[in-house]
N, C-alpha and C positions, 0 to 999 in steps of 0.2 A: 747432740742430736734429742737427748732427754732434755736438756734446760729451755733448751729453743720451745719444743711440744708442750712442755708446764709453761714457759709464758707465754705461748698460744691459748693453751686454757683461761690463763688470769685474764688475758685480753678478753676474751670471749667471756669471762665473769664479768667483767666490768660494763662489756656491751649490753649483756642482757639487764645486767639494773638499771640502765638507760631506755631498754625497751626495743632495742636493736636487732635483731636476729641475725645471726653470722652462725658459719657450719667451717670444721675443721677437717680438708680433705687432705693426705699428706703432712706437707709441713707446710700446708699454705692456710691462712685465715681469709675465708670468702663471706660477701655479702652479699646474701642472693636477691635483693630487693633489684638492685643497678648492678650485678654481674659483675662488682669489683673484686681486688685482693686487695689485703689489708699489707701494706709496706711500712718497715723504720723510718723514720725520720734520720738521714744522714747529717751528720755535723759536717758543711763543707771546709775545710782547713784554713785557715786567714790566707791572704794571698798573699803575705811575706813569708811562710810555708813555701808554698807553692813557687814564689819565685828566686833563685840564686841569689835573695839579699844575705843570706846570712853568712859565715864564712863554713859552715860546719859543713864545707862538702863531701856530701858519701862517694865513692869511689864505686862506681857501680860496672862491673865487668860483663861483658856480652858475647855469648856463645853464637856463634853462625852452625845453622843448621845444614841437611842436605839442600842440593838445588836439583830440579825436576824443571824440562825443556819438555815440551809437548804441545805438538800443532803449533809451532812457532812462538808461545807464548812461554815467557823462563820464570817460575816460580824460585824463593829463596826464602826462607825465615831463619828468626834472628831472636833470640830470648835473655833472659834475666830476672834472678833472681831479687825478687824483693820482698817489703813488710811493711811498705808504709806509700799514701799516698805519694810523698813525695820522693821516694823512691820508683815508686812507676814514675813518675813524670819526669825524675833528671833518665831515668834507663828510655823510657821513648824519645827526649831531645837526642841522645845520645847515640839510637838504634837509628832514627830517622834523618840523621845528618851525615848517615854514612851514603857515600857516593852510591851506591848500588840501591838504595831503597831511597835515596832523594830524586832519583831520575825512573824512579817506576812509575806505571799507571797507576795503580794502586796500591794502598798499606793496609791490612787491615791488622786490627791487634787485637788482641783478649788479657785479661789479667785475673788474676785470684789469691788473696792473700790473706791472713790473718791477722789483725795487728796484736801489740804487746795485751789489752785488755780482752783478746779473746773473743773481738767480734771477726767476723768474716768481710768484706767488701770483694766485690766482682764488678766487670765492666768488659764491654767490648766496643766496640766501634767497625764499621761496614765501608767505609771507605766509596761508598756507589756502588758494593758488592753486596748485591741485595740478601741479607743468612748470613752473609761468609765471614764477619763476626761473632754469631749469636752459633756459630754451626762449632767455631775455633772455643769459643770457649765451654762448648756442650763434650766437646772431646777434650777439654782441660777438665770437667768434672770427672767423666767417663774415665779416666786413665788417674786418677787420684793424681795429677798436678796442681800442687800449692805454691803457696809463694813464689809466682813468677810473671813474666809477664811476658807475650809472646804476639813477635810481627810477621805477616806474612806477605811480600811484594810479589806481587805480580807485574811484569813489562809486559803491556798488549801488545799483541801483532795479528792474531788474529779471534774473530769472537767466539765465545766457549758459552752453552747456554746457562740455566742455574742449576740444575741438577747435577750439572760437571764441574760448576765451578765449586760448590759445596763438596764432593768427592773430592777433586784439589787440594781445598785447606783444610779437610782431613789427612791427607797423604802428607804435605809438607806439618 
Protein backbone atom coordinates (compact mmCIF):
# COMPACT_ATOMS: atom_id res chain seq x y z
CA UNK A 1 0.00 0.00 0.00
CA UNK A 2 2.84 2.36 0.85
CA UNK A 3 4.45 1.85 -2.57
CA UNK A 4 1.16 2.59 -4.33
CA UNK A 5 0.73 5.78 -2.29
CA UNK A 6 4.30 6.86 -3.13
CA UNK A 7 3.63 6.18 -6.81
CA UNK A 8 0.50 8.36 -6.61
CA UNK A 9 2.51 11.22 -5.10
CA UNK A 10 5.09 10.88 -7.89
CA UNK A 11 2.33 10.95 -10.51
CA UNK A 12 0.74 13.96 -8.85
CA UNK A 13 4.08 15.76 -8.91
CA UNK A 14 4.58 14.99 -12.62
CA UNK A 15 1.08 16.31 -13.43
CA UNK A 16 1.70 19.44 -11.33
CA UNK A 17 4.85 20.11 -13.38
CA UNK A 18 2.63 20.14 -16.48
CA UNK A 19 0.20 22.46 -14.61
CA UNK A 20 -2.55 19.85 -14.36
CA UNK A 21 -4.42 19.95 -11.05
CA UNK A 22 -4.81 16.60 -9.27
CA UNK A 23 -6.03 15.49 -5.85
CA UNK A 24 -5.20 12.29 -3.97
CA UNK A 25 -8.16 10.76 -2.13
CA UNK A 26 -7.51 7.44 -0.44
CA UNK A 27 -5.71 5.31 -3.00
CA UNK A 28 -6.93 7.22 -6.07
CA UNK A 29 -5.59 10.14 -8.07
CA UNK A 30 -8.45 12.42 -9.11
CA UNK A 31 -8.64 15.13 -11.77
CA UNK A 32 -11.11 17.73 -10.38
CA UNK A 33 -11.45 19.60 -13.68
CA UNK A 34 -13.27 16.74 -15.42
CA UNK A 35 -14.02 14.51 -12.39
CA UNK A 36 -12.09 11.54 -13.72
CA UNK A 37 -9.89 9.02 -11.91
CA UNK A 38 -6.36 8.06 -12.94
CA UNK A 39 -6.11 4.43 -14.01
CA UNK A 40 -2.86 2.68 -14.75
CA UNK A 41 -2.48 1.28 -18.23
CA UNK A 42 -2.62 -2.49 -18.24
CA UNK A 43 -0.61 -4.26 -20.87
CA UNK A 44 -2.89 -6.88 -22.30
CA UNK A 45 -1.29 -10.26 -22.85
CA UNK A 46 -0.73 -11.35 -26.43
CA UNK A 47 -3.43 -13.43 -28.11
CA UNK A 48 -1.35 -16.62 -28.15
CA UNK A 49 -1.05 -16.43 -24.36
CA UNK A 50 -4.81 -16.16 -23.99
CA UNK A 51 -5.51 -18.97 -26.40
CA UNK A 52 -4.41 -22.49 -25.65
CA UNK A 53 -1.84 -22.38 -28.47
CA UNK A 54 1.02 -23.36 -26.19
CA UNK A 55 1.65 -26.86 -24.89
CA UNK A 56 2.25 -25.79 -21.29
CA UNK A 57 -1.26 -26.47 -20.03
CA UNK A 58 -1.83 -25.38 -16.47
CA UNK A 59 -4.19 -27.72 -14.65
CA UNK A 60 -6.86 -25.71 -12.87
CA UNK A 61 -8.74 -27.30 -10.00
CA UNK A 62 -12.32 -26.05 -9.67
CA UNK A 63 -14.05 -26.01 -6.28
CA UNK A 64 -17.84 -26.11 -6.07
CA UNK A 65 -19.51 -24.07 -3.34
CA UNK A 66 -22.90 -24.37 -1.75
CA UNK A 67 -26.16 -24.19 -3.70
CA UNK A 68 -29.08 -22.03 -2.67
CA UNK A 69 -32.64 -22.32 -3.90
CA UNK A 70 -35.04 -19.49 -3.22
CA UNK A 71 -38.33 -18.55 -4.84
CA UNK A 72 -37.63 -20.99 -7.66
CA UNK A 73 -34.21 -19.51 -8.44
CA UNK A 74 -31.20 -21.80 -8.08
CA UNK A 75 -27.79 -20.32 -7.29
CA UNK A 76 -24.49 -22.25 -7.58
CA UNK A 77 -20.97 -21.02 -6.92
CA UNK A 78 -17.59 -22.16 -8.22
CA UNK A 79 -14.03 -21.00 -7.54
CA UNK A 80 -10.50 -21.66 -8.76
CA UNK A 81 -7.09 -20.47 -7.62
CA UNK A 82 -5.33 -18.21 -10.17
CA UNK A 83 -2.18 -16.10 -10.43
CA UNK A 84 -2.20 -14.88 -14.06
CA UNK A 85 -4.56 -13.73 -16.80
CA UNK A 86 -3.97 -17.02 -18.59
CA UNK A 87 -5.06 -18.99 -15.53
CA UNK A 88 -8.16 -16.78 -15.13
CA UNK A 89 -9.15 -17.51 -18.73
CA UNK A 90 -8.47 -21.23 -18.38
CA UNK A 91 -10.44 -21.41 -15.12
CA UNK A 92 -13.38 -19.53 -16.66
CA UNK A 93 -13.36 -21.85 -19.69
CA UNK A 94 -13.35 -24.89 -17.44
CA UNK A 95 -16.10 -23.57 -15.13
CA UNK A 96 -18.34 -22.27 -17.93
CA UNK A 97 -18.19 -25.68 -19.65
CA UNK A 98 -19.72 -27.43 -16.62
CA UNK A 99 -23.27 -28.60 -17.38
CA UNK A 100 -24.94 -26.77 -14.47
CA UNK A 101 -23.15 -23.54 -15.37
CA UNK A 102 -23.65 -23.86 -19.11
CA UNK A 103 -27.40 -24.25 -18.67
CA UNK A 104 -27.73 -21.32 -16.21
CA UNK A 105 -29.55 -18.13 -17.12
CA UNK A 106 -26.81 -15.86 -15.73
CA UNK A 107 -23.15 -16.52 -14.89
CA UNK A 108 -21.60 -13.68 -12.92
CA UNK A 109 -17.88 -13.78 -12.18
CA UNK A 110 -15.15 -11.79 -10.46
CA UNK A 111 -11.42 -12.32 -10.05
CA UNK A 112 -8.55 -10.77 -8.18
CA UNK A 113 -4.90 -11.84 -8.18
CA UNK A 114 -1.40 -10.49 -7.74
CA UNK A 115 1.03 -11.51 -10.46
CA UNK A 116 4.71 -12.37 -10.11
CA UNK A 117 5.70 -8.71 -10.50
CA UNK A 118 3.48 -7.66 -7.58
CA UNK A 119 0.81 -5.97 -9.71
CA UNK A 120 -2.78 -6.65 -8.59
CA UNK A 121 -5.31 -7.42 -11.33
CA UNK A 122 -9.05 -7.52 -10.79
CA UNK A 123 -12.14 -7.70 -12.90
CA UNK A 124 -15.77 -8.72 -12.98
CA UNK A 125 -18.64 -9.46 -15.35
CA UNK A 126 -22.31 -8.83 -14.53
CA UNK A 127 -23.83 -10.98 -17.32
CA UNK A 128 -26.92 -8.71 -17.46
CA UNK A 129 -27.39 -8.80 -13.65
CA UNK A 130 -26.94 -5.10 -12.88
CA UNK A 131 -24.10 -4.62 -10.37
CA UNK A 132 -23.83 -8.28 -9.38
CA UNK A 133 -20.26 -8.77 -10.65
CA UNK A 134 -19.07 -5.61 -8.93
CA UNK A 135 -20.82 -6.66 -5.71
CA UNK A 136 -19.12 -10.06 -5.92
CA UNK A 137 -15.71 -8.39 -6.44
CA UNK A 138 -16.39 -6.03 -3.52
CA UNK A 139 -17.23 -9.00 -1.28
CA UNK A 140 -14.01 -10.72 -2.33
CA UNK A 141 -12.03 -7.60 -1.40
CA UNK A 142 -13.90 -7.12 1.90
CA UNK A 143 -13.19 -10.74 2.88
CA UNK A 144 -9.55 -10.46 1.75
CA UNK A 145 -9.92 -13.19 -0.88
CA UNK A 146 -7.01 -13.03 -3.32
CA UNK A 147 -5.62 -15.09 -6.20
CA UNK A 148 -9.05 -16.45 -6.97
CA UNK A 149 -11.77 -16.41 -9.64
CA UNK A 150 -15.37 -16.95 -8.47
CA UNK A 151 -18.36 -17.72 -10.71
CA UNK A 152 -21.94 -17.55 -9.44
CA UNK A 153 -24.64 -19.09 -11.65
CA UNK A 154 -28.36 -18.44 -11.45
CA UNK A 155 -31.02 -20.58 -13.05
CA UNK A 156 -33.92 -18.19 -13.59
CA UNK A 157 -37.38 -19.29 -12.55
CA UNK A 158 -38.93 -16.07 -11.26
CA UNK A 159 -37.96 -12.42 -11.21
CA UNK A 160 -35.96 -10.95 -8.35
CA UNK A 161 -35.30 -7.28 -7.76
CA UNK A 162 -31.90 -5.59 -8.05
CA UNK A 163 -31.47 -5.32 -4.28
CA UNK A 164 -32.33 -9.01 -3.81
CA UNK A 165 -29.92 -9.93 -6.61
CA UNK A 166 -26.99 -8.28 -4.86
CA UNK A 167 -27.89 -9.99 -1.57
CA UNK A 168 -27.97 -13.38 -3.27
CA UNK A 169 -24.57 -12.86 -4.87
CA UNK A 170 -23.18 -11.98 -1.44
CA UNK A 171 -24.69 -15.13 0.07
CA UNK A 172 -23.17 -17.44 -2.48
